[in-house]
Biopython code that builds the backbone (N, CA, C, O; Angstrom):
import numpy as np
from Bio.PDB.StructureBuilder import StructureBuilder

atoms = [
    (1, "MET", "N", (-52.053, -17.732, 6.335)),
    (1, "MET", "CA", (-50.632, -17.991, 6.467)),
    (1, "MET", "C", (-50.178, -17.442, 7.814)),
    (1, "MET", "O", (-50.543, -16.325, 8.181)),
    (2, "SER", "N", (-49.406, -18.196, 8.534)),
    (2, "SER", "CA", (-48.963, -17.771, 9.857)),
    (2, "SER", "C", (-47.874, -16.709, 9.734)),
    (2, "SER", "O", (-47.231, -16.576, 8.692)),
    (3, "SER", "N", (-47.684, -15.966, 10.799)),
    (3, "SER", "CA", (-46.670, -14.911, 10.788)),
    (3, "SER", "C", (-45.268, -15.506, 10.674)),
    (3, "SER", "O", (-44.365, -14.890, 10.109)),
    (4, "GLN", "N", (-45.099, -16.715, 11.220)),
    (4, "GLN", "CA", (-43.783, -17.366, 11.140)),
    (4, "GLN", "C", (-43.444, -17.755, 9.700)),
    (4, "GLN", "O", (-42.301, -17.603, 9.269)),
    (5, "SER", "N", (-44.430, -18.253, 8.958)),
    (5, "SER", "CA", (-44.168, -18.631, 7.571)),
    (5, "SER", "C", (-43.951, -17.385, 6.705)),
    (5, "SER", "O", (-43.191, -17.429, 5.738)),
    (6, "LYS", "N", (-44.617, -16.274, 7.050)),
    (6, "LYS", "CA", (-44.389, -15.027, 6.328)),
    (6, "LYS", "C", (-42.948, -14.553, 6.532)),
    (6, "LYS", "O", (-42.299, -14.102, 5.588)),
    (7, "LEU", "N", (-42.456, -14.656, 7.763)),
    (7, "LEU", "CA", (-41.079, -14.264, 8.063)),
    (7, "LEU", "C", (-40.092, -15.144, 7.308)),
    (7, "LEU", "O", (-39.095, -14.661, 6.770)),
    (8, "SER", "N", (-40.383, -16.433, 7.276)),
    (8, "SER", "CA", (-39.498, -17.357, 6.558)),
    (8, "SER", "C", (-39.456, -17.013, 5.077)),
    (8, "SER", "O", (-38.393, -17.024, 4.458)),
    (9, "LYS", "N", (-40.612, -16.709, 4.518)),
    (9, "LYS", "CA", (-40.686, -16.361, 3.104)),
    (9, "LYS", "C", (-39.927, -15.061, 2.835)),
    (9, "LYS", "O", (-39.232, -14.946, 1.826)),
    (10, "GLU", "N", (-40.057, -14.081, 3.736)),
    (10, "GLU", "CA", (-39.339, -12.817, 3.589)),
    (10, "GLU", "C", (-37.829, -13.030, 3.668)),
    (10, "GLU", "O", (-37.073, -12.406, 2.924)),
    (11, "ARG", "N", (-37.396, -13.898, 4.557)),
    (11, "ARG", "CA", (-35.968, -14.194, 4.678)),
    (11, "ARG", "C", (-35.428, -14.841, 3.411)),
    (11, "ARG", "O", (-34.330, -14.518, 2.958)),
    (12, "LEU", "N", (-36.212, -15.764, 2.839)),
    (12, "LEU", "CA", (-35.801, -16.409, 1.596)),
    (12, "LEU", "C", (-35.660, -15.377, 0.474)),
    (12, "LEU", "O", (-34.688, -15.391, -0.282)),
    (13, "GLU", "N", (-36.650, -14.480, 0.380)),
    (13, "GLU", "CA", (-36.590, -13.436, -0.643)),
    (13, "GLU", "C", (-35.374, -12.542, -0.422)),
    (13, "GLU", "O", (-34.695, -12.154, -1.372)),
    (14, "SER", "N", (-35.110, -12.221, 0.837)),
    (14, "SER", "CA", (-33.960, -11.383, 1.167)),
    (14, "SER", "C", (-32.660, -12.081, 0.778)),
    (14, "SER", "O", (-31.763, -11.454, 0.215)),
    (15, "ASN", "N", (-32.557, -13.365, 1.074)),
    (15, "ASN", "CA", (-31.358, -14.134, 0.722)),
    (15, "ASN", "C", (-31.176, -14.216, -0.790)),
    (15, "ASN", "O", (-30.047, -14.168, -1.279)),
    (16, "LYS", "N", (-32.272, -14.338, -1.535)),
    (16, "LYS", "CA", (-32.173, -14.378, -2.994)),
    (16, "LYS", "C", (-31.577, -13.083, -3.515)),
    (16, "LYS", "O", (-30.730, -13.099, -4.407)),
    (17, "GLY", "N", (-32.020, -11.957, -2.956)),
    (17, "GLY", "CA", (-31.493, -10.664, -3.367)),
    (17, "GLY", "C", (-30.014, -10.541, -3.065)),
    (17, "GLY", "O", (-29.249, -10.024, -3.878)),
    (18, "GLN", "N", (-29.609, -11.017, -1.893)),
    (18, "GLN", "CA", (-28.194, -10.958, -1.513)),
    (18, "GLN", "C", (-27.352, -11.843, -2.417)),
    (18, "GLN", "O", (-26.245, -11.467, -2.802)),
    (19, "ASN", "N", (-27.873, -13.015, -2.756)),
    (19, "ASN", "CA", (-27.129, -13.922, -3.637)),
    (19, "ASN", "C", (-26.950, -13.312, -5.018)),
    (19, "ASN", "O", (-25.875, -13.406, -5.610)),
    (20, "SER", "N", (-28.006, -12.685, -5.532)),
    (20, "SER", "CA", (-27.869, -12.083, -6.862)),
    (20, "SER", "C", (-26.912, -10.897, -6.813)),
    (20, "SER", "O", (-26.179, -10.663, -7.774)),
    (21, "ASP", "N", (-26.903, -10.144, -5.714)),
    (21, "ASP", "CA", (-25.944, -9.050, -5.559)),
    (21, "ASP", "C", (-24.520, -9.595, -5.552)),
    (21, "ASP", "O", (-23.629, -9.032, -6.189)),
    (22, "LEU", "N", (-24.313, -10.679, -4.836)),
    (22, "LEU", "CA", (-22.993, -11.300, -4.771)),
    (22, "LEU", "C", (-22.565, -11.800, -6.150)),
    (22, "LEU", "O", (-21.408, -11.647, -6.541)),
    (23, "GLN", "N", (-23.494, -12.391, -6.875)),
    (23, "GLN", "CA", (-23.175, -12.869, -8.224)),
    (23, "GLN", "C", (-22.808, -11.698, -9.133)),
    (23, "GLN", "O", (-21.886, -11.805, -9.942)),
    (24, "ASN", "N", (-23.520, -10.588, -9.004)),
    (24, "ASN", "CA", (-23.205, -9.408, -9.812)),
    (24, "ASN", "C", (-21.818, -8.871, -9.482)),
    (24, "ASN", "O", (-21.085, -8.458, -10.381)),
    (25, "ILE", "N", (-21.456, -8.872, -8.214)),
    (25, "ILE", "CA", (-20.131, -8.408, -7.800)),
    (25, "ILE", "C", (-19.051, -9.315, -8.368)),
    (25, "ILE", "O", (-18.022, -8.836, -8.846)),
    (26, "ILE", "N", (-19.280, -10.616, -8.320)),
    (26, "ILE", "CA", (-18.310, -11.574, -8.860)),
    (26, "ILE", "C", (-18.140, -11.365, -10.362)),
    (26, "ILE", "O", (-17.018, -11.385, -10.869)),
    (27, "ILE", "N", (-19.240, -11.167, -11.069)),
    (27, "ILE", "CA", (-19.175, -10.948, -12.515)),
    (27, "ILE", "C", (-18.413, -9.672, -12.817)),
    (27, "ILE", "O", (-17.581, -9.650, -13.724)),
    (28, "LYS", "N", (-18.684, -8.602, -12.068)),
    (28, "LYS", "CA", (-17.983, -7.338, -12.282)),
    (28, "LYS", "C", (-16.494, -7.493, -12.018)),
    (28, "LYS", "O", (-15.677, -6.954, -12.766)),
    (29, "ASN", "N", (-16.123, -8.222, -10.962)),
    (29, "ASN", "CA", (-14.704, -8.441, -10.667)),
    (29, "ASN", "C", (-14.021, -9.225, -11.776)),
    (29, "ASN", "O", (-12.880, -8.929, -12.132)),
    (30, "ASN", "N", (-14.703, -10.217, -12.324)),
    (30, "ASN", "CA", (-14.133, -10.986, -13.429)),
    (30, "ASN", "C", (-13.930, -10.097, -14.655)),
    (30, "ASN", "O", (-12.918, -10.206, -15.347)),
    (31, "ASN", "N", (-14.904, -9.213, -14.919)),
    (31, "ASN", "CA", (-14.770, -8.300, -16.059)),
    (31, "ASN", "C", (-13.612, -7.343, -15.853)),
    (31, "ASN", "O", (-12.886, -7.040, -16.799)),
    (32, "ILE", "N", (-13.429, -6.862, -14.630)),
    (32, "ILE", "CA", (-12.316, -5.956, -14.327)),
    (32, "ILE", "C", (-10.994, -6.680, -14.516)),
    (32, "ILE", "O", (-10.048, -6.118, -15.067)),
    (33, "ASN", "N", (-10.925, -7.930, -14.060)),
    (33, "ASN", "CA", (-9.685, -8.707, -14.232)),
    (33, "ASN", "C", (-9.385, -8.936, -15.703)),
    (33, "ASN", "O", (-8.234, -8.817, -16.125)),
    (34, "ASP", "N", (-10.412, -9.268, -16.498)),
    (34, "ASP", "CA", (-10.214, -9.451, -17.936)),
    (34, "ASP", "C", (-9.743, -8.154, -18.572)),
    (34, "ASP", "O", (-8.843, -8.149, -19.411)),
    (35, "PHE", "N", (-10.369, -7.044, -18.158)),
    (35, "PHE", "CA", (-9.997, -5.726, -18.672)),
    (35, "PHE", "C", (-8.539, -5.419, -18.353)),
    (35, "PHE", "O", (-7.794, -4.961, -19.219)),
    (36, "ALA", "N", (-8.133, -5.670, -17.119)),
    (36, "ALA", "CA", (-6.761, -5.388, -16.694)),
    (36, "ALA", "C", (-5.768, -6.246, -17.473)),
    (36, "ALA", "O", (-4.715, -5.763, -17.891)),
    (37, "GLU", "N", (-6.105, -7.512, -17.663)),
    (37, "GLU", "CA", (-5.214, -8.397, -18.411)),
    (37, "GLU", "C", (-5.067, -7.929, -19.856)),
    (37, "GLU", "O", (-3.961, -7.927, -20.396)),
    (38, "ASP", "N", (-6.181, -7.530, -20.488)),
    (38, "ASP", "CA", (-6.119, -7.038, -21.867)),
    (38, "ASP", "C", (-5.262, -5.788, -21.950)),
    (38, "ASP", "O", (-4.428, -5.658, -22.846)),
    (39, "THR", "N", (-5.467, -4.868, -21.014)),
    (39, "THR", "CA", (-4.729, -3.609, -21.021)),
    (39, "THR", "C", (-3.235, -3.863, -20.875)),
    (39, "THR", "O", (-2.428, -3.290, -21.608)),
    (40, "ILE", "N", (-2.875, -4.704, -19.947)),
    (40, "ILE", "CA", (-1.462, -5.032, -19.733)),
    (40, "ILE", "C", (-0.886, -5.719, -20.963)),
    (40, "ILE", "O", (0.247, -5.450, -21.361)),
    (41, "GLU", "N", (-1.670, -6.603, -21.558)),
    (41, "GLU", "CA", (-1.198, -7.321, -22.740)),
    (41, "GLU", "C", (-0.926, -6.353, -23.896)),
    (41, "GLU", "O", (0.089, -6.488, -24.581)),
    (42, "TYR", "N", (-1.811, -5.386, -24.122)),
    (42, "TYR", "CA", (-1.590, -4.394, -25.183)),
    (42, "TYR", "C", (-0.302, -3.612, -24.934)),
    (42, "TYR", "O", (0.478, -3.370, -25.854)),
    (43, "PHE", "N", (-0.095, -3.227, -23.694)),
    (43, "PHE", "CA", (1.101, -2.464, -23.359)),
    (43, "PHE", "C", (2.361, -3.298, -23.569)),
    (43, "PHE", "O", (3.352, -2.798, -24.100)),
    (44, "GLU", "N", (2.331, -4.558, -23.161)),
    (44, "GLU", "CA", (3.486, -5.441, -23.321)),
    (44, "GLU", "C", (3.816, -5.665, -24.804)),
    (44, "GLU", "O", (4.985, -5.687, -25.190)),
    (45, "ILE", "N", (2.789, -5.828, -25.617)),
    (45, "ILE", "CA", (3.023, -6.023, -27.053)),
    (45, "ILE", "C", (3.668, -4.778, -27.654)),
    (45, "ILE", "O", (4.606, -4.876, -28.445)),
    (46, "ALA", "N", (3.158, -3.605, -27.271)),
    (46, "ALA", "CA", (3.730, -2.348, -27.781)),
    (46, "ALA", "C", (5.195, -2.216, -27.366)),
    (46, "ALA", "O", (6.028, -1.767, -28.154)),
    (47, "LYS", "N", (5.511, -2.609, -26.122)),
    (47, "LYS", "CA", (6.916, -2.571, -25.668)),
    (47, "LYS", "C", (7.771, -3.556, -26.446)),
    (47, "LYS", "O", (8.905, -3.240, -26.805)),
    (48, "ASP", "N", (7.245, -4.741, -26.711)),
    (48, "ASP", "CA", (7.988, -5.739, -27.490)),
    (48, "ASP", "C", (8.276, -5.225, -28.896)),
    (48, "ASP", "O", (9.379, -5.405, -29.413)),
    (49, "LEU", "N", (7.309, -4.600, -29.500)),
    (49, "LEU", "CA", (7.515, -4.042, -30.838)),
    (49, "LEU", "C", (8.561, -2.934, -30.811)),
    (49, "LEU", "O", (9.361, -2.812, -31.739)),
    (50, "GLN", "N", (8.558, -2.131, -29.759)),
    (50, "GLN", "CA", (9.567, -1.079, -29.627)),
    (50, "GLN", "C", (10.966, -1.678, -29.516)),
    (50, "GLN", "O", (11.915, -1.167, -30.111)),
    (51, "ASN", "N", (11.087, -2.754, -28.759)),
    (51, "ASN", "CA", (12.390, -3.430, -28.621)),
    (51, "ASN", "C", (12.869, -3.985, -29.958)),
    (51, "ASN", "O", (14.058, -3.921, -30.270)),
    (52, "ILE", "N", (11.948, -4.526, -30.745)),
    (52, "ILE", "CA", (12.320, -5.042, -32.066)),
    (52, "ILE", "C", (12.842, -3.902, -32.933)),
    (52, "ILE", "O", (13.885, -4.022, -33.574)),
    (53, "LEU", "N", (12.105, -2.799, -32.943)),
    (53, "LEU", "CA", (12.526, -1.648, -33.756)),
    (53, "LEU", "C", (13.876, -1.100, -33.308)),
    (53, "LEU", "O", (14.695, -0.679, -34.124)),
    (54, "LYS", "N", (14.083, -1.114, -32.027)),
    (54, "LYS", "CA", (15.311, -0.548, -31.457)),
    (54, "LYS", "C", (16.530, -1.446, -31.701)),
    (54, "LYS", "O", (17.626, -0.948, -31.960)),
    (55, "ASN", "N", (16.339, -2.754, -31.620)),
    (55, "ASN", "CA", (17.467, -3.678, -31.599)),
    (55, "ASN", "C", (17.738, -4.410, -32.910)),
    (55, "ASN", "O", (18.785, -5.043, -33.045)),
    (56, "CYS", "N", (16.844, -4.342, -33.859)),
    (56, "CYS", "CA", (17.049, -5.054, -35.126)),
    (56, "CYS", "C", (17.494, -4.064, -36.194)),
    (56, "CYS", "O", (16.688, -3.314, -36.744)),
    (57, "SER", "N", (18.762, -4.078, -36.469)),
    (57, "SER", "CA", (19.312, -3.126, -37.431)),
    (57, "SER", "C", (19.147, -3.592, -38.877)),
    (57, "SER", "O", (19.361, -2.812, -39.805)),
    (58, "ASN", "N", (18.772, -4.844, -39.074)),
    (58, "ASN", "CA", (18.684, -5.374, -40.427)),
    (58, "ASN", "C", (17.268, -5.263, -41.023)),
    (58, "ASN", "O", (16.989, -5.892, -42.044)),
    (59, "LEU", "N", (16.391, -4.495, -40.419)),
    (59, "LEU", "CA", (15.043, -4.319, -40.953)),
    (59, "LEU", "C", (15.045, -3.296, -42.083)),
    (59, "LEU", "O", (15.745, -2.286, -42.027)),
    (60, "THR", "N", (14.247, -3.580, -43.106)),
    (60, "THR", "CA", (14.105, -2.609, -44.187)),
    (60, "THR", "C", (13.163, -1.495, -43.719)),
    (60, "THR", "O", (12.479, -1.628, -42.703)),
    (61, "ASN", "N", (13.142, -0.419, -44.464)),
    (61, "ASN", "CA", (12.258, 0.693, -44.112)),
    (61, "ASN", "C", (10.788, 0.268, -44.135)),
    (61, "ASN", "O", (9.987, 0.722, -43.316)),
    (62, "GLU", "N", (10.451, -0.594, -45.068)),
    (62, "GLU", "CA", (9.068, -1.082, -45.150)),
    (62, "GLU", "C", (8.717, -1.928, -43.919)),
    (62, "GLU", "O", (7.620, -1.807, -43.373)),
    (63, "GLN", "N", (9.634, -2.766, -43.495)),
    (63, "GLN", "CA", (9.400, -3.581, -42.299)),
    (63, "GLN", "C", (9.273, -2.693, -41.063)),
    (63, "GLN", "O", (8.406, -2.914, -40.217)),
    (64, "LYS", "N", (10.141, -1.692, -40.967)),
    (64, "LYS", "CA", (10.056, -0.758, -39.841)),
    (64, "LYS", "C", (8.714, -0.047, -39.830)),
    (64, "LYS", "O", (8.113, 0.153, -38.774)),
    (65, "SER", "N", (8.254, 0.330, -41.004)),
    (65, "SER", "CA", (6.963, 0.994, -41.115)),
    (65, "SER", "C", (5.831, 0.089, -40.633)),
    (65, "SER", "O", (4.925, 0.534, -39.928)),
    (66, "GLU", "N", (5.891, -1.167, -41.017)),
    (66, "GLU", "CA", (4.856, -2.122, -40.582)),
    (66, "GLU", "C", (4.891, -2.338, -39.066)),
    (66, "GLU", "O", (3.845, -2.407, -38.420)),
    (67, "TYR", "N", (6.083, -2.443, -38.511)),
    (67, "TYR", "CA", (6.203, -2.586, -37.059)),
    (67, "TYR", "C", (5.655, -1.344, -36.355)),
    (67, "TYR", "O", (4.983, -1.455, -35.330)),
    (68, "CYS", "N", (5.938, -0.172, -36.901)),
    (68, "CYS", "CA", (5.441, 1.081, -36.306)),
    (68, "CYS", "C", (3.916, 1.137, -36.357)),
    (68, "CYS", "O", (3.272, 1.565, -35.399)),
    (69, "LYS", "N", (3.340, 0.700, -37.485)),
    (69, "LYS", "CA", (1.875, 0.673, -37.605)),
    (69, "LYS", "C", (1.267, -0.287, -36.590)),
    (69, "LYS", "O", (0.245, 0.012, -35.971)),
    (70, "SER", "N", (1.904, -1.438, -36.428)),
    (70, "SER", "CA", (1.410, -2.413, -35.453)),
    (70, "SER", "C", (1.524, -1.858, -34.037)),
    (70, "SER", "O", (0.614, -2.002, -33.220)),
    (71, "GLN", "N", (2.643, -1.233, -33.772)),
    (71, "GLN", "CA", (2.847, -0.660, -32.444)),
    (71, "GLN", "C", (1.803, 0.426, -32.170)),
    (71, "GLN", "O", (1.251, 0.505, -31.073)),
    (72, "ARG", "N", (1.545, 1.245, -33.161)),
    (72, "ARG", "CA", (0.549, 2.307, -33.020)),
    (72, "ARG", "C", (-0.817, 1.708, -32.706)),
    (72, "ARG", "O", (-1.533, 2.229, -31.851)),
    (73, "TYR", "N", (-1.186, 0.636, -33.374)),
    (73, "TYR", "CA", (-2.462, -0.030, -33.129)),
    (73, "TYR", "C", (-2.566, -0.480, -31.669)),
    (73, "TYR", "O", (-3.580, -0.234, -31.016)),
    (74, "PHE", "N", (-1.526, -1.133, -31.159)),
    (74, "PHE", "CA", (-1.577, -1.648, -29.793)),
    (74, "PHE", "C", (-1.544, -0.527, -28.755)),
    (74, "PHE", "O", (-2.149, -0.645, -27.690)),
    (75, "ILE", "N", (-0.849, 0.540, -29.060)),
    (75, "ILE", "CA", (-0.860, 1.683, -28.142)),
    (75, "ILE", "C", (-2.261, 2.295, -28.096)),
    (75, "ILE", "O", (-2.750, 2.668, -27.029)),
    (76, "LYS", "N", (-2.906, 2.396, -29.272)),
    (76, "LYS", "CA", (-4.272, 2.927, -29.307)),
    (76, "LYS", "C", (-5.227, 2.048, -28.504)),
    (76, "LYS", "O", (-6.081, 2.555, -27.776)),
    (77, "GLN", "N", (-5.082, 0.738, -28.635)),
    (77, "GLN", "CA", (-5.928, -0.181, -27.871)),
    (77, "GLN", "C", (-5.701, -0.004, -26.374)),
    (77, "GLN", "O", (-6.645, 0.010, -25.584)),
    (78, "TYR", "N", (-4.450, 0.128, -26.006)),
    (78, "TYR", "CA", (-4.084, 0.331, -24.607)),
    (78, "TYR", "C", (-4.722, 1.613, -24.076)),
    (78, "TYR", "O", (-5.316, 1.609, -22.998)),
    (79, "LEU", "N", (-4.603, 2.700, -24.820)),
    (79, "LEU", "CA", (-5.145, 3.981, -24.381)),
    (79, "LEU", "C", (-6.671, 3.966, -24.354)),
    (79, "LEU", "O", (-7.283, 4.558, -23.464)),
    (80, "GLN", "N", (-7.281, 3.298, -25.317)),
    (80, "GLN", "CA", (-8.737, 3.195, -25.312)),
    (80, "GLN", "C", (-9.216, 2.435, -24.068)),
    (80, "GLN", "O", (-10.205, 2.820, -23.444)),
    (81, "ASN", "N", (-8.522, 1.371, -23.719)),
    (81, "ASN", "CA", (-8.891, 0.638, -22.514)),
    (81, "ASN", "C", (-8.721, 1.475, -21.259)),
    (81, "ASN", "O", (-9.537, 1.401, -20.340)),
    (82, "LEU", "N", (-7.667, 2.268, -21.219)),
    (82, "LEU", "CA", (-7.462, 3.151, -20.066)),
    (82, "LEU", "C", (-8.602, 4.170, -19.970)),
    (82, "LEU", "O", (-9.094, 4.452, -18.878)),
    (83, "ASN", "N", (-9.014, 4.711, -21.096)),
    (83, "ASN", "CA", (-10.118, 5.675, -21.103)),
    (83, "ASN", "C", (-11.424, 5.040, -20.662)),
    (83, "ASN", "O", (-12.222, 5.686, -19.983)),
    (84, "LYS", "N", (-11.659, 3.786, -21.033)),
    (84, "LYS", "CA", (-12.870, 3.089, -20.600)),
    (84, "LYS", "C", (-12.863, 2.906, -19.094)),
    (84, "LYS", "O", (-13.898, 3.007, -18.436)),
    (85, "LYS", "N", (-11.695, 2.640, -18.565)),
    (85, "LYS", "CA", (-11.565, 2.410, -17.114)),
    (85, "LYS", "C", (-11.917, 3.673, -16.337)),
    (85, "LYS", "O", (-12.537, 3.603, -15.276)),
    (86, "ILE", "N", (-11.519, 4.824, -16.868)),
    (86, "ILE", "CA", (-11.768, 6.091, -16.203)),
    (86, "ILE", "C", (-13.210, 6.445, -16.437)),
    (86, "ILE", "O", (-13.674, 7.485, -15.970)),
]
sb = StructureBuilder()
sb.init_structure("model")
sb.init_model(0)
sb.init_chain("A")
sb.init_seg("    ")
for serial, (resi, resn, name, xyz) in enumerate(atoms, 1):
    if name == "N":
        sb.init_residue(resn, " ", resi, " ")
    sb.init_atom(name, np.array(xyz, "f"), 0.0, 1.0, " ", f" {name:<3s}", serial, name[0])
structure = sb.get_structure()
């Protein structure tokens, strides 16, 4: 095998490594974006539930309890996602 063909083969191998690195970076960025969207969504839902509890005076105690349980769940999800990020 000539030295020129060896160099060409090495360049191809090098490019393959760079492409896979780039693909890994793209995948990681997509996962981070999905993570951020989920985290924001959990926080927004918890805020919406708080607004319902605050502004709806016609809720029974049982309904308020259910809203509080739901809000607690979404806050926990939000905090768990924040902990994963750190």
